[in-house]
C-alpha atoms as a printed R data frame, in Angstrom:
   type eleno elety resid chain resno        x        y        z
1  ATOM     1    CA   MET     A     1 -213.118  -92.068 -301.844
2  ATOM     2    CA   SER     A     2 -211.879  -93.621 -298.628
3  ATOM     3    CA   LEU     A     3 -208.711  -95.662 -298.145
4  ATOM     4    CA   ILE     A     4 -210.793  -98.817 -297.802
5  ATOM     5    CA   GLU     A     5 -212.316  -98.219 -301.236
6  ATOM     6    CA   ILE     A     6 -208.878  -97.564 -302.723
7  ATOM     7    CA   GLU     A     7 -207.544 -100.785 -301.213
8  ATOM     8    CA   SER     A     8 -210.438 -102.718 -302.695
9  ATOM     9    CA   TRP     A     9 -209.755 -101.106 -306.090
10 ATOM    10    CA   ASN     A    10 -206.137 -102.280 -305.819
11 ATOM    11    CA   ASP     A    11 -207.407 -105.805 -305.208
12 ATOM    12    CA   VAL     A    12 -209.693 -105.572 -308.236
13 ATOM    13    CA   LEU     A    13 -206.881 -104.289 -310.461
14 ATOM    14    CA   ARG     A    14 -204.447 -106.932 -309.213
15 ATOM    15    CA   HIS     A    15 -206.825 -109.746 -310.129
16 ATOM    16    CA   THR     A    16 -208.281 -108.366 -313.370
17 ATOM    17    CA   LYS     A    17 -204.926 -107.061 -314.669
18 ATOM    18    CA   ASN     A    18 -206.577 -103.919 -316.029
19 ATOM    19    CA   LEU     A    19 -204.806 -100.596 -316.310
20 ATOM    20    CA   MET     A    20 -206.381  -97.584 -314.650
21 ATOM    21    CA   VAL     A    21 -205.171  -94.302 -316.148
22 ATOM    22    CA   LEU     A    22 -205.420  -91.208 -313.981
23 ATOM    23    CA   ALA     A    23 -204.456  -87.630 -314.743
24 ATOM    24    CA   LYS     A    24 -204.335  -84.489 -312.674
25 ATOM    25    CA   VAL     A    25 -206.865  -81.934 -313.909
26 ATOM    26    CA   GLU     A    26 -206.246  -78.291 -313.074
27 ATOM    27    CA   ASN     A    27 -209.148  -76.088 -311.980
28 ATOM    28    CA   HIS     A    28 -209.270  -74.269 -315.319
29 ATOM    29    CA   GLU     A    29 -209.145  -77.474 -317.425
30 ATOM    30    CA   ASN     A    30 -212.077  -79.298 -318.929
31 ATOM    31    CA   PRO     A    31 -211.774  -82.979 -317.863
32 ATOM    32    CA   ASN     A    32 -213.172  -84.070 -321.238
33 ATOM    33    CA   THR     A    33 -210.124  -82.641 -323.028
34 ATOM    34    CA   VAL     A    34 -207.476  -84.440 -320.945
35 ATOM    35    CA   ASP     A    35 -205.608  -87.022 -323.055
36 ATOM    36    CA   LEU     A    36 -205.614  -90.411 -321.328
37 ATOM    37    CA   ASP     A    37 -204.496  -92.420 -324.372
38 ATOM    38    CA   TRP     A    38 -200.738  -92.130 -323.723
39 ATOM    39    CA   CYS     A    39 -198.894  -93.171 -320.557
40 ATOM    40    CA   SER     A    40 -195.263  -93.314 -319.563
41 ATOM    41    CA   PHE     A    41 -193.882  -96.710 -318.495
42 ATOM    42    CA   HIS     A    42 -190.537  -97.931 -317.223
43 ATOM    43    CA   VAL     A    43 -189.623 -101.052 -319.174
44 ATOM    44    CA   LEU     A    44 -186.992 -103.548 -318.019
45 ATOM    45    CA   ILE     A    45 -185.171 -105.413 -320.788
46 ATOM    46    CA   HIS     A    46 -183.447 -108.625 -319.721
47 ATOM    47    CA   ASP     A    47 -181.030 -111.036 -321.423
48 ATOM    48    CA   LEU     A    48 -179.348 -108.593 -323.802
49 ATOM    49    CA   PRO     A    49 -175.673 -109.266 -324.496
50 ATOM    50    CA   ILE     A    50 -173.455 -106.717 -322.718
51 ATOM    51    CA   GLY     A    51 -172.337 -105.256 -326.059
52 ATOM    52    CA   ARG     A    52 -175.969 -104.557 -327.008
53 ATOM    53    CA   MET     A    53 -176.848 -102.606 -323.856
54 ATOM    54    CA   THR     A    54 -176.446  -99.237 -325.583
55 ATOM    55    CA   LYS     A    55 -178.548  -96.118 -325.940
56 ATOM    56    CA   GLU     A    56 -179.054  -96.904 -329.639
57 ATOM    57    CA   ILE     A    57 -180.516 -100.346 -328.845
58 ATOM    58    CA   ALA     A    58 -182.609  -98.818 -326.042
59 ATOM    59    CA   GLU     A    59 -184.032  -96.238 -328.472
60 ATOM    60    CA   PHE     A    60 -184.720  -98.938 -331.080
61 ATOM    61    CA   ILE     A    61 -186.620 -101.138 -328.609
62 ATOM    62    CA   GLY     A    62 -188.406  -98.152 -327.048
63 ATOM    63    CA   ASN     A    63 -189.590  -96.917 -330.438
64 ATOM    64    CA   LYS     A    64 -190.872 -100.412 -331.280
65 ATOM    65    CA   LEU     A    65 -193.022 -100.323 -328.122
66 ATOM    66    CA   GLY     A    66 -194.120  -96.698 -328.433
67 ATOM    67    CA   ARG     A    67 -192.058  -93.509 -328.150
68 ATOM    68    CA   PHE     A    68 -188.644  -93.812 -326.505
69 ATOM    69    CA   MET     A    69 -188.197  -91.151 -323.826
70 ATOM    70    CA   ASP     A    70 -185.134  -91.960 -321.715
71 ATOM    71    CA   ILE     A    71 -182.659  -94.587 -320.581
72 ATOM    72    CA   ASP     A    72 -181.749  -95.096 -316.937
73 ATOM    73    CA   THR     A    73 -177.968  -95.084 -316.526
74 ATOM    74    CA   ASP     A    74 -175.515  -94.981 -313.662
75 ATOM    75    CA   ASN     A    75 -173.117  -92.066 -313.000
76 ATOM    76    CA   ASN     A    76 -170.702  -93.343 -315.671
77 ATOM    77    CA   GLY     A    77 -173.374  -93.580 -318.382
78 ATOM    78    CA   GLY     A    78 -173.584  -97.376 -318.139
79 ATOM    79    CA   THR     A    79 -176.590  -99.542 -317.459
80 ATOM    80    CA   TRP     A    80 -177.532 -100.906 -314.051
81 ATOM    81    CA   GLY     A    81 -176.254 -104.480 -313.990
82 ATOM    82    CA   ALA     A    82 -177.666 -106.964 -316.475
83 ATOM    83    CA   VAL     A    83 -180.925 -105.074 -317.051
84 ATOM    84    CA   LEU     A    84 -181.554 -102.237 -319.481
85 ATOM    85    CA   ARG     A    85 -184.182  -99.877 -318.039
86 ATOM    86    CA   ILE     A    86 -185.917  -97.472 -320.400
87 ATOM    87    CA   GLN     A    87 -188.829  -95.070 -320.201
88 ATOM    88    CA   VAL     A    88 -191.356  -95.332 -323.018
89 ATOM    89    CA   MET     A    89 -194.506  -93.357 -323.808
90 ATOM    90    CA   MET     A    90 -197.073  -95.901 -324.958
91 ATOM    91    CA   ASP     A    91 -200.517  -95.648 -326.548
92 ATOM    92    CA   VAL     A    92 -202.662  -97.581 -324.068
93 ATOM    93    CA   THR     A    93 -205.540  -97.893 -326.543
94 ATOM    94    CA   ARG     A    94 -203.483 -100.345 -328.630
95 ATOM    95    CA   PRO     A    95 -202.328 -103.863 -327.760
96 ATOM    96    CA   LEU     A    96 -198.687 -104.352 -326.803
97 ATOM    97    CA   ASN     A    97 -196.326 -105.018 -329.700
98 ATOM    98    CA   VAL     A    98 -194.354 -108.220 -329.578
99 ATOM    99    CA   LEU     A    99 -190.758 -107.810 -330.720
């Protein structure tokens, strides 16, 4: 696939808002057995009170969306500004949950 084709795919994805899931397949792997149902996402959570920007709240929200994996913290273990950033493994075959 050439760069021009990739750029046109980006345009298609931007306008259709569809998710394209890709996975690296090793030479010895059967492509039909690669699991494409779960993907890792970084999720930004806005407008939480400062006292609620904790790992426990991050895990609670992450597990409501899918499977909580990690929280992004600064060197002191705090969050970055007014946004809580978490990493969540989500089943992309299901619609997003609304909290």
